[in-house]
RONULO-489218 format. One record per residue: residue in three letters; x, z, y of N, C-alpha, C, O in turn. Coordinates in steps of 0.001 Angstrom, whole numbers, plus 500000, padded with zeros to 6 digits. Layout:
% RONULO-489218
PT,ALA,X,Z,Y,X,Z,Y,X,Z,Y,X,Z,Y
...
END
This chain:
% RONULO-489218
PT,MET,662263,464029,383238,662809,465094,382397,662946,466398,383176,662638,467471,382658
PT,GLU,663408,466302,384422,663621,467523,385209,662297,468225,385498,662226,469454,385460
PT,ASN,661258,467462,385782,659965,468075,386097,659413,468840,384898,658883,469939,385059
PT,THR,659530,468276,383707,659007,468944,382524,659781,470232,382247,659180,471236,381866
PT,THR,661097,470221,382431,661879,471431,382173,661535,472497,383195,661481,473677,382849
PT,ASP,661301,472119,384442,660925,473093,385465,659596,473746,385096,659444,474961,385224
PT,TYR,658651,472956,384646,657353,473516,384285,657464,474443,383077,656827,475495,383043
PT,THR,658262,474061,382093,658397,474918,380915,659036,476251,381292,658668,477288,380739
PT,ILE,659976,476239,382215,660600,477496,382658,659547,478403,383282,659503,479601,383000
PT,TRP,658705,477832,384127,657650,478644,384768,656650,479163,383740,656190,480301,383834
PT,TYR,656311,478314,382745,655393,478774,381694,655996,479935,380916,655305,480914,380634
PT,VAL,657269,479840,380568,657932,480907,379819,657971,482182,380650,657696,483262,380128
PT,LEU,658308,482078,381931,658347,483260,382810,656958,483880,382938,656824,485104,382944
PT,GLY,655938,483053,383041,654566,483563,383138,654152,484293,381878,653541,485359,381952
PT,ILE,654473,483740,380731,654123,484377,379456,654852,485709,379314,654262,486699,378880
PT,LEU,656144,485736,379681,656909,486984,379608,656307,488035,380536,656229,489207,380170
PT,ALA,655884,487633,381726,655279,488573,382670,653977,489140,382102,653719,490339,382219
PT,ILE,653169,488298,381497,651898,488753,380920,652160,489729,379770,651500,490763,379668
PT,VAL,653117,489402,378912,653456,490283,377789,653947,491628,378317,653586,492675,377779
PT,TYR,654768,491603,379368,655290,492840,379958,654151,493708,380492,654140,494920,380277
PT,LEU,653200,493096,381182,652064,493854,381715,651211,494429,380589,650753,495567,380685
PT,VAL,650993,493664,379534,650199,494154,378396,650886,495359,377761,650225,496338,377414
PT,ILE,652202,495293,377608,652944,496420,377030,652830,497643,377922,652674,498757,377422
PT,LEU,652906,497455,379238,652771,498594,380159,651402,499241,380005,651307,500466,379918
PT,PHE,650342,498443,379971,648989,499005,379865,648784,499706,378525,648154,500762,378469
PT,THR,649308,499130,377450,649140,499773,376145,649907,501085,376087,649443,502035,375457
PT,ASN,651066,501161,376724,651828,502408,376750,651080,503489,377510,651064,504647,377091
PT,LYS,650454,503117,378635,649684,504096,379416,648503,504611,378596,648226,505811,378594
PT,ARG,647809,503716,377905,646677,504125,377071,647145,505008,375929,646481,505989,375592
PT,GLY,648272,504676,375333,648814,505463,374227,649149,506872,374667,648887,507824,373933
PT,LYS,649722,507025,375846,650048,508363,376339,648776,509175,376549,648733,510359,376215
PT,ARG,647743,508548,377100,646470,509258,377309,645864,509680,375981,645369,510800,375848
PT,ARG,645900,508790,375000,645333,509118,373686,646113,510261,373034,645527,511155,372423
PT,ARG,647445,510224,373172,648254,511287,372580,647933,512625,373222,647832,513636,372528
PT,LYS,647771,512644,374551,647443,513894,375245,646078,514406,374788,645910,515598,374532
PT,SER,645103,513499,374687,643766,513926,374287,643786,514429,372838,643094,515391,372506
PT,ARG,644576,513780,371977,644663,514238,370586,645266,515629,370514,644781,516484,369773
PT,LYS,646340,515862,371295,646964,517182,371304,645959,518225,371784,645884,519323,371232
PT,PHE,645195,517883,372806,644203,518799,373346,643140,519111,372291,642772,520270,372095
PT,MET,642657,518081,371622,641633,518287,370597,642206,519087,369420,641523,519950,368868
PT,ASP,643438,518806,369041,644053,519555,367937,644161,521022,368300,643916,521891,367464
PT,GLY,644527,521305,369544,644632,522695,369997,643275,523388,369912,643193,524539,369483
PT,LYS,642225,522705,370312,640874,523278,370246,640486,523555,368800,639940,524613,368489
PT,ARG,640766,522613,367928,640388,522786,366521,641160,523960,365909,640585,524778,365190
PT,ARG,642439,524038,366193,643227,525139,365665,642718,526471,366189,642637,527449,365445
PT,HIS,642378,526509,367462,641878,527741,368058,640568,528166,367399,640365,529343,367101
PT,ASN,639679,527191,367174,638408,527494,366525,638617,527938,365084,637911,528823,364600
PT,ASN,639565,527341,364407,639812,527708,363014,640407,529116,362910,640125,529838,361954
PT,ASN,641221,529503,363880,641837,530830,363845,640797,531941,364042,640965,533045,363525
PT,GLN,639747,531656,364773,638709,532672,364982,637894,532796,363731,636961,533597,363679
END
């Protein structure tokens, strides 16, 4: 019984670590996309004003 509970704890910790890393990477990508969108919106607005 003790061995199985030890393994399940490690599995849960591993899954949480993977989820945490995935969230970090998606947040970094989201920030880059938001910056690029703002940049593109600025270009479009500038072109439309001319």
